[in-house]
C-alpha positions as CSV (number, residue, x, y, z in Angstrom):
1,M,-2.8,12.1,17.5
2,H,-5.1,9.6,16.0
3,R,-3.3,9.4,12.7
4,F,-0.3,7.9,14.5
5,T,-2.1,5.4,16.6
6,G,-0.7,2.4,14.7
7,A,2.8,3.8,14.7
8,G,2.7,4.5,18.4
9,R,1.8,0.9,19.0
10,G,4.6,-0.5,16.9
11,R,2.5,-1.5,13.8
12,A,4.8,0.5,11.5
13,A,8.1,-0.4,13.2
14,G,10.8,-1.3,10.8
15,R,8.5,-0.7,7.8
16,P,8.2,2.0,5.2
17,A,5.4,4.5,5.7
18,T,4.1,7.9,4.9
19,T,1.7,10.5,6.2
20,H,0.6,14.1,5.5
21,R,3.6,16.2,4.7
22,D,3.1,18.4,7.8
23,Y,3.6,15.3,10.1
24,L,6.5,13.4,8.4
25,D,9.0,14.6,11.0
26,R,6.7,13.8,13.9
27,L,6.2,10.3,12.5
28,A,10.0,9.8,12.3
29,K,10.3,10.9,16.0
30,I,7.6,8.5,17.2
31,D,9.6,5.5,16.0
32,P,13.0,6.0,14.4
33,S,12.8,2.5,12.9
34,I,10.0,3.6,10.5
35,E,11.4,4.3,7.0
36,V,9.6,7.6,6.4
37,R,8.9,7.9,2.7
38,R,8.6,11.6,1.8
39,G,7.0,12.5,-1.5
40,E,5.0,9.3,-1.9
41,R,1.2,9.5,-2.0
42,F,0.9,6.1,-0.4
43,V,3.1,3.2,0.7
44,D,2.0,-0.4,0.5
45,D,4.1,-2.7,2.6
46,G,1.9,-5.8,2.3
47,T,-0.2,-5.8,5.5
48,V,0.4,-2.1,6.3
49,V,-0.7,0.6,3.8
50,T,-0.3,4.3,4.6
51,S,-1.3,7.4,2.8
52,A,-0.1,11.0,2.7
53,G,-3.4,12.8,3.0
54,V,-7.0,12.9,1.8
55,S,-6.6,12.7,-2.0
56,A,-3.6,10.3,-1.5
57,G,-6.0,8.2,0.6
58,I,-8.3,7.9,-2.4
59,D,-5.3,6.8,-4.5
60,M,-4.5,4.2,-1.7
61,A,-8.1,3.0,-1.7
62,L,-8.1,2.6,-5.5
63,H,-4.8,0.7,-5.2
64,L,-6.4,-1.7,-2.7
65,V,-9.5,-2.1,-4.9
66,A,-7.2,-3.1,-7.7
67,R,-5.3,-5.5,-5.5
68,Y,-8.3,-7.3,-4.3
69,D,-10.8,-7.0,-7.1
70,G,-8.7,-6.1,-10.2
71,A,-7.8,-3.1,-12.3
72,E,-11.2,-3.0,-14.1
73,S,-13.0,-2.7,-10.7
74,A,-10.6,0.1,-9.6
75,E,-11.2,2.0,-12.8
76,F,-15.0,1.6,-12.4
77,T,-14.8,2.9,-8.8
78,R,-12.6,5.8,-9.9
79,A,-15.1,6.8,-12.6
80,G,-18.0,6.3,-10.2
81,I,-16.6,8.8,-7.7
82,Q,-15.5,11.2,-10.5
83,Y,-11.9,11.2,-9.3
84,E,-9.1,12.2,-11.5
85,A,-5.8,11.0,-10.0
86,P,-2.9,13.4,-10.3
87,E,-1.0,10.5,-11.9
88,P,-1.9,6.9,-12.7
89,V,-2.7,4.9,-9.7
90,P,-0.3,1.9,-9.5
91,G,-2.1,-1.3,-10.0
92,S,-5.3,0.3,-11.3
93,G,-4.6,-0.1,-14.9
94,A,-5.2,3.6,-15.4
């Protein structure tokens, strides 16, 4: 499956990661060294960032905007796409 391409190639080996709740067990089976994080919308491990689904991917993207361009830019982006996060996005200042 395409969502596990990086995991299957070892990019997530030994790292924390998440994915859609329906595929968490499959992710763990692909590489037992992956620290599968259940219940987290996204996981940022520096150079590898994973998300748990579509809206969680938006949270992840806003987190990355905040990381690279600041909380004000992340809030501007969030407002521009009319997205209401289910909880504050870490690093966005929201």
